C-alpha positions in Angstrom: 8.5 5.5 -42.8 6.1 8.5 -43.1 6.2 11.6 -41.0 3.1 10.6 -39.1 4.5 7.2 -38.4 7.7 8.7 -37.1 5.7 11.1 -34.8 3.6 8.2 -33.5 6.8 6.1 -32.8 8.3 9.1 -31.0 5.2 9.6 -28.8 5.2 5.8 -27.9 8.9 6.0 -27.1 8.4 9.1 -24.9 5.5 7.4 -23.1 7.5 4.3 -22.4 10.4 6.4 -21.0 7.9 8.3 -18.7 6.4 5.0 -17.5 9.8 3.5 -16.7 10.7 6.7 -14.8 7.4 6.4 -12.8 8.1 2.8 -12.0 11.7 3.5 -10.9 10.6 6.4 -8.7 7.9 4.3 -7.1 10.4 1.5 -6.4 12.7 3.9 -4.6 9.7 5.2 -2.6 8.6 1.6 -1.8 12.0 0.7 -0.3 11.9 3.8 1.9 8.4 2.9 2.9 9.4 -0.6 4.2 12.5 0.5 6.1 10.6 3.3 7.9 7.4 1.4 8.5 8.1 -2.2 9.3 8.4 -1.8 13.1 5.1 0.0 13.2 3.5 -2.6 10.9 4.3 -5.6 13.1 2.7 -3.9 16.1 -0.4 -3.2 14.0 -0.7 -6.7 12.8 -0.3 -8.2 16.3 -3.0 -5.9 17.7 -5.3 -6.8 14.8 -4.9 -10.5 15.1 -4.4 -11.4 18.8 -5.9 -10.5 22.1 -2.7 -10.8 24.2 -1.8 -7.1 24.2 -3.6 -4.2 25.9 -2.3 -1.5 23.6 0.4 -0.6 21.2 3.0 0.3 23.9 2.3 -3.0 25.6 2.7 -4.9 22.3 6.0 -3.1 21.4 7.4 -3.7 24.9 6.6 -7.4 24.9 8.0 -7.9 21.4 11.3 -6.1 22.5 11.4 -8.1 25.8 10.5 -11.6 24.6 11.8 -11.6 21.0 14.5 -8.9 20.9 14.8 -5.7 18.8 15.4 -7.6 15.5 11.8 -9.0 15.8 10.5 -5.7 14.7 11.9 -6.5 11.3 10.4 -10.1 11.1 9.3 -10.8 7.6 11.1 -7.8 6.1 12.8 -9.5 3.2 9.5 -10.2 1.5 8.1 -6.7 1.7 11.5 -5.1 1.0 11.5 -6.8 -2.4 7.7 -7.0 -2.9 6.6 -3.6 -1.5 9.3 -1.9 -3.7 7.6 -3.6 -6.6 4.1 -2.8 -5.3 4.8 0.9 -4.9 6.5 0.9 -8.3 3.3 -0.5 -9.8 1.2 2.0 -7.8 3.0 5.0 -9.1 3.3 3.6 -12.6 -0.4 2.7 -12.7 -1.5 6.0 -11.3 0.5 8.0 -13.8 -0.6 5.8 -16.7 -4.3 6.3 -15.7 -3.7 10.0 -15.2 -2.2 10.4 -18.6 -5.2 8.5 -20.1 -7.6 10.8 -18.4 -5.6 13.9 -19.5 -5.8 12.7 -23.2 -9.5 12.0 -22.8 -10.1 15.5 -21.4 -8.0 17.0 -24.1 -10.1 15.3 -26.8 -13.3 16.6 -25.2 -12.0 20.1 -24.8 -8.8 20.8 -26.9 -8.4 24.4 -25.6 -8.4 23.3 -21.9 -5.2 22.5 -20.0 -4.5 18.8 -19.5 -5.8 18.6 -16.0 -7.9 16.0 -14.1 -11.0 16.5 -12.0 -10.6 15.3 -8.4 -13.0 12.4 -9.2 -10.6 11.3 -11.9 -7.6 11.6 -9.5 -9.5 9.2 -7.2 -10.3 6.8 -10.1 -6.6 6.9 -11.3 -5.5 6.0 -7.7 -8.1 3.2 -7.4 -6.9 1.8 -10.7 -3.3 1.8 -9.4 -4.6 0.1 -6.2 -6.4 -2.7 -8.0 -3.5 -3.3 -10.3 -1.2 -3.4 -7.3 -3.4 -5.9 -5.4 -2.2 -8.8 -7.5 1.2 -8.5 -5.9 0.3 -6.9 -2.5 -2.3 -9.6 -1.6 0.1 -12.6 -1.4 3.1 -10.4 -0.3 1.2 -9.1 2.7 -0.3 -12.5 3.4 3.2 -14.0 3.7 4.4 -11.1 5.8 1.5 -11.4 8.2 2.1 -15.2 8.6 5.7 -14.5 9.5 4.8 -11.7 11.8 2.2 -13.6 13.8 3.8 -17.0 14.0 5.0 -18.2 17.5 8.5 -17.2 18.5 11.4 -19.7 19.0 10.8 -23.4 18.9 7.1 -23.1 18.0 7.7 -21.2 14.8 5.7 -22.5 11.8 7.7 -21.1 8.8 11.5 -20.9 8.2 11.2 -18.0 5.9 9.1 -16.6 3.0 9.8 -19.5 0.6 8.9 -22.1 3.2 5.7 -20.1 4.0 4.6 -20.1 0.4 5.3 -23.8 0.1 3.3 -24.7 3.2 0.4 -22.3 2.3 0.2 -24.0 -1.1 0.2 -27.5 0.4 -2.8 -26.5 2.6 -5.1 -25.0 0.1 -3.3 -24.6 -3.2 -2.0 -21.3 -4.7 -5.3 -19.5 -5.1 -7.0 -20.5 -1.9 -3.8 -20.6 0.1 -1.3 -17.9 -1.0 -4.1 -15.6 -2.3 -6.3 -15.9 0.7 -8.1 -12.6 1.4 -7.6 -11.3 -2.1 -11.2 -10.0 -2.5 -10.9 -7.8 0.6 -7.4 -6.8 -0.5 -8.8 -5.5 -3.8 -11.5 -3.4 -2.0 -8.9 -2.0 0.4 -6.4 -1.2 -2.3 -8.9 0.6 -4.5 -10.3 2.7 -1.7 -6.9 3.3 0.0 -5.0 4.4 -3.1 -7.9 6.3 -4.6 -7.9 8.5 -1.4 -4.1 8.5 -1.1 -3.3 9.9 -4.5 -6.4 12.2 -4.5 -5.3 13.8 -1.2 -1.7 14.3 -2.3 -2.6 15.8 -5.6 -5.2 18.1 -4.1 -2.6 19.4 -1.5 0.1 19.8 -4.1 -2.2 21.7 -6.5 -3.4 23.8 -3.6 0.2 24.6 -2.6 1.2 25.5 -6.2 -1.8 27.9 -6.5 -1.4 29.4 -3.1 2.3 30.1 -3.4 2.4 30.6 -7.2 5.2 28.0 -7.3 5.6 25.4 -10.1 5.0 21.9 -8.8 8.5 20.7 -9.5 9.8 23.5 -7.2 7.7 22.8 -4.2 10.1 22.1 -1.3 11.0 18.6 -0.2 9.7 19.4 3.3 6.3 20.4 1.9 6.2 17.3 -0.3 6.9 15.2 2.8 4.3 16.9 4.8 1.6 16.6 2.2 2.6 13.0 1.6 2.2 12.3 5.3 -1.2 13.9 5.4 -2.2 11.7 2.4 -1.1 8.6 4.4 -3.3 9.5 7.3 -6.3 9.9 4.9 -5.4 6.6 3.2 -5.7 4.6 6.5 -8.8 6.4 7.9 -10.6 5.7 4.6 -9.7 2.0 4.3 -8.8 0.7 7.8 -11.8 -1.7 8.4 -10.9 -3.5 5.2 -7.4 -3.9 6.4 -8.5 -5.4 9.7 -10.6 -8.0 7.9 -7.7 -8.8 5.6 -5.3 -9.3 8.5 -7.8 -11.6 10.3 -8.3 -13.7 7.2 -4.6 -13.9 6.4 -3.6 -15.0 9.9 -6.5 -17.5 10.1 -6.0 -21.3 10.4 -6.7 -23.9 7.7 -9.1 -26.8 7.5 -10.8 -27.5 10.8 -8.9 -24.6 12.4 -10.3 -22.1 9.9 -12.4 -19.4 11.6 -13.4 -17.2 8.7 -14.9 -19.0 5.7 -15.4 -15.8 3.6 -14.8 -12.0 3.7 -18.5 -11.5 4.7 -18.1 -14.1 7.4 -15.1 -12.2 8.8 -17.0 -8.9 8.8 -20.0 -10.5 10.5 -18.0 -12.3 13.2 -16.0 -9.1 14.0 -19.2 -7.1 14.3 -20.9 -9.7 16.6 -17.9 -10.3 18.8 -16.2 -6.8 19.0 -18.7 -4.3 17.6 -17.5 -1.2 15.8 -14.4 -1.1 17.9 -13.2 -4.3 16.3 -12.8 -2.7 12.9 -10.4 0.0 14.3 -8.1 -2.1 16.5 -4.5 -1.0 16.0 -5.4 2.3 14.3 -3.2 4.2 16.7 0.2 2.8 15.7 -1.0 2.7 12.1 -1.7 6.5 12.0 1.6 7.1 13.9 3.3 5.1 11.2 1.4 6.6 8.3 2.9 10.1 8.5 6.6 9.3 8.3 6.1 6.3 5.9 3.8 8.0 3.4 5.7 11.3 3.7 8.9 9.5 3.0 7.5 7.5 0.1 6.2 10.5 -1.7 9.3 12.6 -0.9 11.7 9.9 -2.3 9.5 9.2 -5.3 9.0 12.9 -6.1 12.6 13.8 -5.7 13.7 10.8 -7.7 11.4 11.8 -10.6 12.9 15.3 -10.5 16.4 14.0 -10.7 15.8 11.6 -13.6 13.4 13.9 -15.6 
């Protein structure tokens, strides 16, 4: 083996190790995300998909009274496994795209430091979101079905596997389990483009302001900036999320209300106006700060420990 081949093999090995570390850190952050955010998420989904609650506090109170405290963790098993994998892919995809942009920028200007423009940060985040949507679409669909099904004797699904089976029987895998995938892709691209862009901007700003290396920025500040990024994520993408929830809690066959994504947008506008695209935003933003802050903090600290 020549010296050049050895160097190339070494670079590939190093790149694989970095990718595996990114994936592991993302998985750790994803588990934290689910455990912190699931109670907020069920309130958000109920508000988005039904008319029986006047506000988030009314929804939370009725869930507690009628279904018990454990109901706030309905459908948790699927996201605990799946969202861990999703966030792993998000971080892995983002850092993969980031390194690709760094290499491209280095080729264009060898004397410049390997940094990205903020447009490139957005594109790297959008790439991570689109990559992630293959998993997040069906995982969130199953979670929403379990969160919105009737309580007690009227329940439709006995668990995630039973839900997948029944969705597949209705419409097949693509039209059943992957229902709402188009709007999921749009939401994920916009959401994670803004999420990573905001976090990277704030971390770079802090490093320059305090003259502190990034890997020495305190956990509290990482959590705070991650929380702010979470607020930005939802403000930028929430209308897509509402439409996704409506489509993924819809009926089948003669009970289907929304035939397409465009149909769901049109009906929401005609029946509810602009307000309809922002239902449930309150608990979502309340949830976003601790969930996103915890996700970035756990992922960042995990990377520092294993690097």
